[in-house]
N, C-alpha and C positions, 0 to 999 in steps of 0.2 A: 504493500500500500504506500510505500515511500514516495512513488511518483504521482500519487493521487492528491497531493497537497501542494499548494503554492504559498510561499511566504513573501510578503511585500508590505511596504508602508501602507497604512490605512488610506483608503480613497473616500471621497465625500459620499459616494453611494453606499458605503459600508458602515457609516457612523451609527445609524439606527440599529442595524443588525448586530454590531459589536456591543452596543448599549444593552440590547436584549440579553446577550450572553453575560455581560457584567452584572446585570440586576440579580442574577442568581447568587452572587457572592457579596455584592454591595447593595443591599436593598434600599438604602437611603439615598443613593446617588440619583441625581435628577438628570434629565436629558440636557438641560442648560449647563450644568456643571461638566458633564461629559463633553459637550460641544466646545466649551471653553478650553478644556484640556487638549482636545484635538486641534483646535485653532491656534493654540499657543506654540511657542518655539522651544520650550525647555524639554518637553517629553517626546520621545520617539516611540511611535506605536506601530507594531508589526502585527499583522493578522495572518492566520493560517486559514486558507479556504480550500474547500474540496472541489471536485470537478463540476459540481452543480453551482459553484460560487457561494455556497453557504459558509459563513464565518464559523470555524470549528475551534478556534483558539486565538489568543492574542497575548502580547506582552506590551507593557508600558515601561520604558526605561530611559535613563539619562546618565551621562557621565558627570562625575564631580570629584571633589577632593575631600576625603574623609580624614579626620584628625589622627586616626590610628592606622587605617588601612591604606592610606595614600590614594592614588587615583583609583576610582571605583566605578564600575557600571552598576547602577542601582536599578533594581527591577522590582518595583512595588507591586506589580500585577503580572502574574503568569497564570492564565486561566484557560482551561480546555473544556469544550462542550461536546463530548462524544462518549457514548456508552460503549461503543464498539472498539475504538482505536485511540483511546485516551493516552496511553503510554507512548505510542508512536508520535502523536501530535505534540505532546509535551517534550519529547526528545528533539523533535525538529525545532521547536521554539527555543529550547535551551541551547542547542547547538548554534542557532543564529545569534543568540545573545552572547555566547562565548566568542563567536567570530567577531562580533562588534567590539567586545572587550579587548581581544587580542589586537585588532587593527587600531584601536584607540590607545593601546599600550597601558591598559588598566592592570593593576596588581590583583584586584579581586572583583568578583561579581557578588552582589548581595541580592538574594531572592527573599523578599519579605514574606513573613508568615501570613497566611490568608486571614483577613480581618474585615468585618463589615464597615469599619471606619477608616479604611486605608486611604481614601481620597481626602479625608480631613487632615492627614499628616503630611501631604506632599510638599507643602510650603513651610513646614515646621523644622527649622534648622536644629533645634534641640533634639527632636526625634531623629533627624537625619544623622546627627553625630553619635547617636547611641550605637552600640555594637550588638545589642541583645534582641533585635526584633526581626531576625531573618537568618537564613543560611548563608554564611560567608564562604565562598568558593575561591581558593587561590587560583590565579591564572599564570601559566607559563607563557610569557610574551615572546619567547624565542621563535616560535613558528610564524611570527608576524610577517616575515619576508615572503612566506608562501601564500599569504592571503591578500597581498596588496597588488 
């Protein structure tokens, strides 16, 4: 099934579809908040779509400087919407995040723990600087030459 998914930056016609998927994990998120995030320049949103163009997963990520980890690809949202192929889709999304981290020369990727209030913390520098709200994955940046 690996060839049955396309990963790309979210397009305007996918905003509502992606929002529908997100509502399962962040029920208080409004369409206006989501649209504001999509329209902003800080966060990079990647969607995984199947051959029928349904959004089956997505990541929201941004690079930044963490006081302990150094350069970090922060991934507050990694969500998959498939009962049949969830592991494969998650693997594709994580691999793409890792590729972005390597190309950006990040030392770590942080995948946030799922939480209904995740979008409330996106602009909170105190929350960002914490070490304890996600999985910190070290990145070997040596393969970066192969990805550029």
